[in-house]
N, C-alpha and C positions, 0 to 999 in steps of 0.2 A: 823217053818220052812215054813209055808204057806206064812209069811210075805219076807220070804228070796226069795220064787221062783215065788211068785208076784211081789219082786222087780224084780228080773234076767227078767221075763221075760217085767214086763212094760219098764222097761229099755232100755231091747233089742227093742222091738217091738217101741218104742216110737225113737229110735236109728235108727230104720229100715226104719219107716214111713218118719221121717226126712230126711234122706238119701234119700229116691222115691222123695221127694216133694222138698227135694231141688235142686235135678239132673233134675227134672222134668224143674224147675225156669229156672237152669241153660241153660237148652236145649231147651228151648224156647226164653230165652233171643237173645243166640248164632243165632238163626234160625232167629229172628227177626234182629240182628243184619247182616246179612246176606243177608236178604233180603232189606235192605237200603242199604247193600254197593252196589250189584246187577243194584239196582237202578240207584244209584249216577253214577256207571260205564257205565249203559248203556244212561245216560242223558250225561256224559260228552262226550261217541261215538258218539252220535249225534250231540252235539254240533260243534267236531271235523271234523263230515262227510259235516257239513252245512259250516263250514269255510273252507274245501275243495272245495266243490262243488264251491265258491265264490271265491276262486281263483283261479281254472281255469276258469269259465266266465269270471274273469278279462283279465285272461293271454290270454282266446280266442279271446276276446274285443281287446285288445292292439295288438296279434297277427295279427286280422286282419286289425286294423287303419296303422300297418306298411307294411303292403301286399298295401293297398290302397293309403299308401303316396309313395311310392315306384313306384306303377301304376303309381300314377301322376305325379312324378317325371322326368320317362322314357318318357311318354305322351308326358310331356313338351319339354326335349329336341330333341324327334323327329320332334317336330314342329318345333321347333330353325332352329334345320339342314335342314330343307324342306324349311322355310322360307331364310335362308342363301343361299342355291342351286338355291331355285328362283329368289333371288336377283344376284345372280352372274350371273344367264344366262342372263340377260337385258343385257349385256356390253360385250358377247359373238358375234364376227364377223362371219358372215357364207360367208362372201365373196361374197354375191350380192351389189353392189354398191347404189345401191337406198333403200335396205332393212338396211344396218349397218347405212348407213344416218338417214332415218327415225329413228333408233331405238337412235343417238346421238343426234334426235332433240327433240324425244317424252318426253325424260324422264325429261327435264330441262323445257319443255314447260308444262309437266302435273304439273310440281313443282310449277312452275310459276301460272298457274290455282290454284290450290290449295292453296296458300298462298292470292291471290286476292279474292276464297271466301271468308276464312277465315276471312281475313279485313274485309272486306264488313258486314258478318253478325257477327265479334264484334262489329262495330260501327253503326250497326241497319239500314245500308242501304236495308238489305233483312234479310229473317229467313231462317235459313237452316236447312233443317230435317235433322235427325240421319242418314237416308242412306247418303245422301250427306256429312257430317261427319265422316262417314266411312271411305267415298270413299276419300275425301281428306284427312284424316289422313294417309289412305294405300300409297295414292302415296306418300305423305312427305316420309313416311320410306321408301318405295323403293329406292326414290333418294336421302337419309339421306343415309340408308342402304349402298347404292351403291357408294356414295362421301366416305364414310367410310371405305370400303373397298378395294376400290383402292388407300387410301393413306397408307392403311397397305400390300398391293401387295398379296391381296386375289381373 
């Protein structure tokens, strides 16, 4: 009888202890697994956040570049329109004979001067400064643009 009571208690106590130890080990593993999962999720979230920040930076940079390109295009268009209006203004007759005559002579005269200066500079007869080259280029530009616009009726 004592043997059966000891066996009964020993078997029950052993099962009870094993159940508690097993439950404790399972909970510890579950807790470790949950911590690992949370750390991995935090790492993934951090990576996603960094990618989103980088994407926003690239989008902002591209937006700024787009705005800069649009602004430069607008400025270039305005400068071109201003240049064309200035060239058109050189051909307008104002009604005073000597001024209109001067305007008719000055453009071809300046263009001829510019061609002579560039030719002498190219053949080494004289050395032209950057300012002289700029003025001769502008003079030829006005004369040639004026001729081109007149041919097109503008």
